[in-house]
C-alpha positions in Angstrom: 88.0 76.8 132.4 85.7 79.3 130.8 82.9 78.3 128.4 84.2 80.5 125.5 86.0 78.8 122.7 89.2 80.1 121.2 89.0 81.7 117.7 89.7 79.4 114.9 91.8 80.1 111.8 89.8 81.4 108.8 90.7 80.2 105.3 91.5 83.0 102.9 93.1 84.0 99.7 96.5 85.7 99.9 97.3 87.1 96.5 96.1 83.9 94.9 97.5 81.6 97.6 95.3 79.7 100.1 96.1 80.4 103.7 94.7 81.0 107.1 94.3 84.0 109.3 95.9 83.2 112.7 93.9 85.0 115.4 96.7 84.3 117.9 99.0 86.6 115.9 96.3 89.3 115.6 95.5 88.3 112.1 91.9 88.5 110.8 90.2 88.1 107.4 87.9 90.4 105.6 85.8 89.5 102.5 86.1 92.1 99.7 84.9 91.5 96.2 84.6 87.8 96.7 88.2 87.5 98.1 89.0 86.9 101.7 91.8 89.2 102.5 94.4 88.5 105.2 94.7 91.4 107.6 98.2 91.0 109.1 99.4 93.6 111.7 103.1 93.3 110.8 105.6 95.9 111.9 105.9 97.4 108.4 102.1 97.6 108.0 101.6 99.2 111.4 104.4 101.8 110.8 102.7 102.7 107.5 99.3 103.0 109.2 100.8 105.1 111.9 102.4 107.5 109.4 99.1 108.1 107.8 96.6 107.9 110.7 98.7 109.2 113.6 99.6 107.4 116.9 98.4 103.8 117.1 97.5 104.5 120.8 95.3 107.4 119.8 93.8 105.2 117.0 92.9 102.6 119.6 91.5 105.2 122.0 89.3 106.6 119.2 88.1 103.1 118.4 87.3 102.5 122.1 85.4 105.8 122.3 83.4 105.0 119.1 85.1 107.9 117.3 87.0 106.0 114.6 86.0 107.3 111.2 85.2 105.1 108.2 88.2 106.3 106.2 90.4 105.4 109.2 89.1 101.8 109.2 89.5 101.5 105.5 93.0 102.9 105.7 94.0 100.6 108.5 92.6 97.5 106.7 94.4 98.7 103.5 97.8 98.8 105.2 97.2 95.5 106.9 96.2 93.7 103.7 99.2 94.4 101.4 99.3 90.8 100.1 96.1 91.1 98.1 95.0 91.2 94.4 95.6 94.6 92.8 92.0 94.9 91.9 91.1 95.2 95.6 91.7 98.9 96.3 91.2 100.9 99.4 88.0 102.2 98.0 86.7 98.6 97.6 87.8 97.9 101.1 85.8 100.9 102.3 82.8 99.8 100.3 83.0 96.3 101.9 83.1 97.9 105.4 79.9 99.8 104.6 78.2 96.8 103.0 78.9 94.6 106.0 78.1 97.3 108.5 79.9 98.2 111.7 78.4 95.4 113.7 80.1 92.8 111.5 83.3 94.8 111.1 83.9 95.5 114.8 85.1 92.0 115.7 87.7 92.2 112.9 88.8 95.6 114.0 88.9 94.5 117.6 91.1 91.6 116.8 93.8 93.6 115.0 93.7 96.4 117.5 94.1 93.9 120.3 97.3 92.7 118.7 98.5 96.3 118.5 97.9 96.7 122.3 99.0 93.3 123.5 101.5 92.0 121.0 101.8 88.4 120.1 
């Protein structure tokens, strides 16, 4: 057995509800404007992201190569967080990404992209 521990669920707000991000389903949370947003890579959210950003495989490849652009990260998180307060816009999500920095955002991005590649 390895010494690493499994990710634990993270409490968050889901449009006013309390809930938990389930890392085993590829869900993650992101704090934006004092709210913890649920990033859920559902089929509908991924289809919408793919329509805007292009192939999900290419998105994953760009991320692996360090070539994912800030607007792509914000767009992906926007699509994955549809159950959120209306005041949390894509622009606010992008600002949160910049505030936190890529070092803190990368684990969140990695978790949702891993779900895209591996499924649940």
